[in-house]
N, C-alpha and C positions, 0 to 999 in steps of 0.2 A: 456431559453437555459440551457445547461447541464454542469455538472462537473462529472468527473470520479475519483474514487480512484482505482488505479491499483496496484496489488501486483506483484512483480517479479516472473517469473516462476522458474522452477527447476534450481538448482545450482550444481557446482562441490564442493562436501563436502570434505574438507581437514582439518583434525584435527590440522595439523601443521601450518595452516594459520589462522590469526584472522578472525572471521566470517564477519566483515564488508568488508573484502578484497576478499571474495569469488566471483568468476565469474559465469556467467550463464553456465550451461552445454549445450551440443549440442542440447539436447531435449528442454531445456528452450529457447535457442536462436531461434530455429525453431518455437516454439510457438509464440514468440514475433514477428518474421517476418510474420507469418500467420496473427496475429492481425493487423500488419501494413498494410496488404493488404485489410483489411475490409474498407468499405466506411466511417465508423465513424472516422477512424484514420486520414483521409484527412481533416476532419473538425476542428481538434484541432488547436486552435490559440496560446495556451500556454501549455507548458509541464514543470511541476515543479518536480524535483527529489530530493530524499534523496541523501546524499553524499556517500552512500555505493556503491561499485563497481557494484554489481548485479542490483541495481536500476538504476544507470546511464547507464549501458549497455542496459537495457530494454527501458529506456526513449529514448536513442539514436536510437534504432531500430524503435521505434514508430514515432520518429520525421522525419524519412526518408520519411514518407508518406505525411506529410503536409509542411515540411520545417520549422516548428516552432522551435525556438531555445530551447535547454534544459537549464532550469534555475536550478542550483544546490543550494538548500536552506538549511542552517543549521537548525536543529531542526526537520527535517522530518525523521530522522533515526529511526531504530527499537528500542524497549525498550532495555535499556542497561543491557546486561547479561554478561558483561566482568568479573564480579567477580568470576563466576564459569568456564569461558572458555568453550570450546567445551564439549557438553554432547552427549553421544550416543543417537540415536533416541528414544529408549524406555524411558530412563531417562529424555530426553528433554520433551517428551509428558507429563510425570508425573509432571515435573516442570511447564510446561505451564498450566496444569490443576490447579495447586496450585496458580499460578500467577493470573489467572482470578477469582478463587474462594475466594481469599484473597486480594482484591484490595488495601486495606490500609496498608498492611504489605509487607515486603520485603522478597523474597525468596533468602536466602544466599547472601544478599547484592545486588540483582538485583534492578534496578529501579522499584519503586512501580507502579502498574497499574494506580492508580489515578494520579500520577505525569506524567507518560507517556501520559495519556489521556489529561491532562491539556496542555502539551507541543504540542501535535499534533493538538488539537483543536485550540489553540492559534495561531499556525503557519498557519493553513489553513484559519482561519478567518482573520488574518492580510493580507494575500494575496488577499482573496476575497473582503476584504473591499475597496481595490483600483483597483479591476479588473472590466473590462467592462462586464456587465452581458449578453451582446449579443455575447460574444466570448466563444466558448467551451474551457474548460480547463481540463487538466488531472494532477493529483497528482500521481506520481509513487513512491511506497514505499514498505511497508512490512505488513505481515499478522497481527502481534500483534497490532501495532499502528493503522492499518486500521480497525481492529475490534473494538478498543477503540473509534475511530472516528465514526464508524457506530453506536455503542451503544449511543453515544452522539446525533447523528442526529435523531435516533429513540426515543430519550428521554426515554431510558430504562437503568436499572442498568447494570454495567459491568458484562458480562457473556460470557463464552466461547461458549455458544449456538449460539452466533452471529458470530462465527469464520467462516472463509472461509473453503472450502473443502481442504483436505490434498493435498500437492504438490505445492500450490501457483499458480500464473498465473491466478488470478481471478480479477474481477472488480465489483464494484457497482456504480450505477449512482444516482445522486441527482440533483434536480432542483436548479438553481442558484437563482431563485426568492424567494424561501422560504425554501431552504435546505431540502426539503422533498425527501426521497428516491423514485426513480421511478423503480428501479430493485434491486433485491438481488444479492448476489455473483453469478457471471456467468463466466465461462471460457473465457479468453480474446479473443480467436479465434472464440468463438461461439456467442458473443453478437451481436444481429442484428442491433443495433443502436438506436439512439434517436427518440422517437415519441413524438411530442408536446402534452402536456396534459393540 
């Protein structure tokens, strides 16, 4: 059976609001609703969410398809970038490049990539360690930690080359039996669903 790591789609960017409190934009919410209409969304037996608003909103929209409860779990949040606060898009992209290129160092007191990776991997493995492998599960979160999890599952060094396409609202799928990826980043509304392998 399968697990998904799903990143929230587009958000309302507001420099006056702390990033974890940002909500989905109308475009982001529309994409999440489209994903909820896909057959795979009805199969989800568990939905685990970061506690950030945009992730909870995404998880809630997806849960409308299967009726699975949304479980908000501490430790699933994005890498902690609160030390710098909001960065304009061009500056943020440069900072993100540095974050992935220097995983054992901190960008202006951001959480280090190696620490964020250890946190997300530990959190996912703790949940899967007691999860019924016959029940499809989705983790709804963020691009940065999702990429770090993906690098771990692929047994590759931390690299931004493993990052999702710009804009968010993507997923990758992996097998619960052996944690092997069965698809790379795919827009949530376009993924055709699980094929037993």
